[in-house]
N, C-alpha and C positions, 0 to 999 in steps of 0.2 A: 187413950190414944196410943196405946202401946202397939208395937209392930206385931204381926202375926207370929205366934210361937209354935203352932201346929199346922199340919197339912189341912186340917178341917177349916182353919181360919184363913188360909191362903186363898185368895180369889184370883181366878184367871189361869191361863196356860194349863187347862185341864188335861190335855193329852200328855204333856210332860210330867205333870204330877202323877197321873196314873202309871206312867212308865217307871218313875222313881219309886213309887209305893210298891209296885210289883217286884222291883229289883231289891228293895230293902227287905221285903218279906222273904225273898229267896236267899239272901245272904244270912239272914237270921236263922233260917231253917238249916242251912248248910254250915253255919258258923264259919263262913269265909270272910275274907277282908273286903272292905269297900274300896272300889277303884277310884282313881283320881277323876274329878269332874271339872269341866270348864263351862261357865255360864256366860253367854254373850247377850248384850242388850244395852239399850240406852240407860242413862242414869234414872233411877226410880222405877225400874221394871221388876225389881224383886230378886236380883241376883244374890246379894249377900244375905237377904232375909231367908231365901230358900236354903242356902248353905247352912244357916243357923238352925233351921227347922230340921234338916237331916241329922245334924249333930244331936238335937234334942231327942229325935226319934230313936237314935241309937244309944242315947244316954252317954254321949261322948262330951268331952270338954271342947268348947268352941273358942278358937283363937283367930282374931282377924288382924291383918296388917295391910298397909298400903304399899303397892309396888315401888313407888318412888322412895320409900323409906328403907328399902333393902340396900344396904351399903356394906360392901366387903364380902369376901369369899365365904366367911364363916358365920355371917349374921343369921341366916336361916337355920343351918345345922345346930348352932348353939341354942337358938330359941327352941328348936324341937327337943333337944336333949334336956332342956329344963322342965319339960312337961312330963309329969310322972304318971300319966294315965292315958288311955286311948283318947285320941283327939281328932278334930278336923281343923287343919290350918287353912284359912281362906285368905288368899292373896288378892286383894281388891285392886282393880286397874293393873293387872299383872303386866300389861304391855308397857307400863311406865318404868319398869326396872331398866337400869342402864344396861346396855348390851354386854359390857364386860362382866357384869354380875349375873346377868341372865343365864349365861352359859354354865355358871356354877350350880344352877338348880338341876341340870339334867340328871346327874347321878343320884340326887337325893331321892327321886321317886322310887328307886329300887335298892337304896343303900340300907342294908340291915343293921349296920353299925350305927347309923344316925337314928334309926327307929328301934333302938335296943331296949328302951324302957317300957316293956309290955305294950308294944304298939302294933300288935298283930292286925288290929282292925283300923288303924289310923290311916289318914290320907291327906294329901294336899289338894285343895280345890282352888280354882282360879276364877276370876271374873274380869271381863273386859268389855269396853265399848268399841274396841278397835281390833278385831280378830286379824286383820291384815297386817298389823304391826308385830304379831307374834311370829318368831321364826319357826319354820317347820319342825326342827328337832324338838322344840319345847311343846309345840302344839300336839305333836305325836305322843307325848307322854300322857296326855289326858285320854283315858279310855272312853269316856262319855262327854259329848259336847252338846249342850242344849242352848237354843236361842230363845230368849224370853221376849215377849211382846204380844202384839195382836189383842190388846185389851179392847173390849167393846164398851159402849155407853152403859150397858147393864152391869158390866163388871165394875166400872167406875162408881156407879150409883151404889152398888152393894158395899164397896170398900169405904165410901164416905159415910153412908148411913150406918155402918157398923161402928163408926168412931165418933160421930157428931150428931147433935140434935139440931135438925134443920127442917124448914118448911119444904114441901115438895117442889115448888117453883124455884127455890134456891138451889136445890139438888140438880134440877134440870139445867140451870145456868152454869153451875160448876162443871157439870159433865160436858157442856158445850165448849167451855173455855180452856179445858185442861190439856188439849191435844192428845187425849186418850192416854195420858201418862199418870199413873197413880200418885207419884210424888208431887207432880204439879197440882193435881187435884187436892191433895192433902195440904199443900202450901197455901192454896187459895182458901180452903176451908179454915185453916188455922188463923190466917189473917182476918177472915170474916168473923171468926169466933171472938177474936180480940176486940174487934170493932163493936160487936154485939155486947160484950162484957162491959166495955167502956160506957155504953148506953144503958147499962143495967138490964139487959135483955138476955134471956136464956136460950132463945131459939134463933138460929141464923136464918135471916130472910134475904130476899133478893137485893134489898137496899144495902145490906152489909156486904154481899158478894160484889156488887157493882163498885162499892168503895174499895174493896180489896183488889179488884181488877186494876183500878187506877193506881193504887199504891205499888202493885207488882209490875206496872208498866205493860199491861196486856191491852191490846185493842179489843174491839167488840167481838172479834172472831177468835180471840185467844192467842193471836200472834204477838210475840215479843217485839219491841222496837227494833232490835237487831235483825230479826227475820224480815220485817218490813223493809229495812234498809237494804238487805240482800236483794229483795225483789226489785226495789227501785234502781239499784245499780245495774242489774241485769236488763232492766227496761231500757237503760241508756246505752249499755255496751253491746247488747245483743248476745254476745258470748263472753264468758269469763272463766278463768281457771280458779281452782280452789285457792291457790297461793295468792292470786291477784286479789280475790275478795278478802282474804285474811289480812293482807297488807293494806289494801285501800281503806277498809273499814276499821283497821287496827283492832282486830278481834284475836283473842288468844286462840291458837289452832285447835286446842282441845275443846274449847267452848264452841267453836264453829261446828265441830263434829256432833254437838248436841243440837244445834240450830237447824242444820240442813235436812236431816232425815224426814222431819214432819212436812217440810216444804215439798219434798219428793213424794211422800205418801199422799199428800193432799192434791197432787197433780198440778202444783203451782210452778214447779221447775222440773227440768229433766237434764240428763247428762248424755253427751255423745263424745265422739273423738275430739271435737273442738272445744269442749268444756261444758260449763253449766249454761242453761238458757231458759228463758221463760216459756212456758207452754202458752197456748192460746188462752186457757183459763187463767193462767197467772198474769198475762198481759191485761186481760179484762179486769182482773182484781186490782192491779195497780192503777188502771185508769179510773176505776170507781173510787179509789182512795182520794183522788183529786177533786171529786165532785162533792 
């Protein structure tokens, strides 16, 4: 159940992968340095995994830190100077760096003193679920910006079947429940696998997946309890702002940003100048929940 380590093992986002492979082939041929990259996408869409794969392909050291852990003007430079070989430093959730420390990153991208330890090919990568929270000066430091997502049911099935032993009907159910998110699919499969093991069974079947769904608090359509609550509030209020929903439902703002995109993608809610509102399909969905 290891994460993908090579481009061949990485499933989905084929156009982005092809672009990166071509780029890597080019910089290897020209022996030029790799430019900073920023990956955008929901949690579980492969942002950090892809950064690690690029490091593996270049035979660079891979170092990962969380944006919120960047504390102080010299924390990142000191970390870089401690690395004695070409590397890729991946800053996960880079938007979570405090503003006063975020500005200290700007010169690092081109600072040859910081990158003095044989770092000709080294680079800083970033990943974020919230590109809008990145100030333009920092965003502009990234030469390549890729948005990951657009996984299909076939992608999900391939990801799960590569890692788990399961019956075809169980694979179909997981693919339907996971909101087309690889990490969600894997979480469901792991939970179902533990249930199967407890019953001394080696193959995940639909019974195990259904039990896993209940443990993970997913409804029959794969919606989380909190997502259903958002729909129900909008049914009552007609329109609501993001801040109102976060406050009324007492949801962590960062967690809300994970919940909402699938509701929009599924055409259950939409957004206009007045705020969030239920679509006709969303309204019917909530009505059907009551029956």
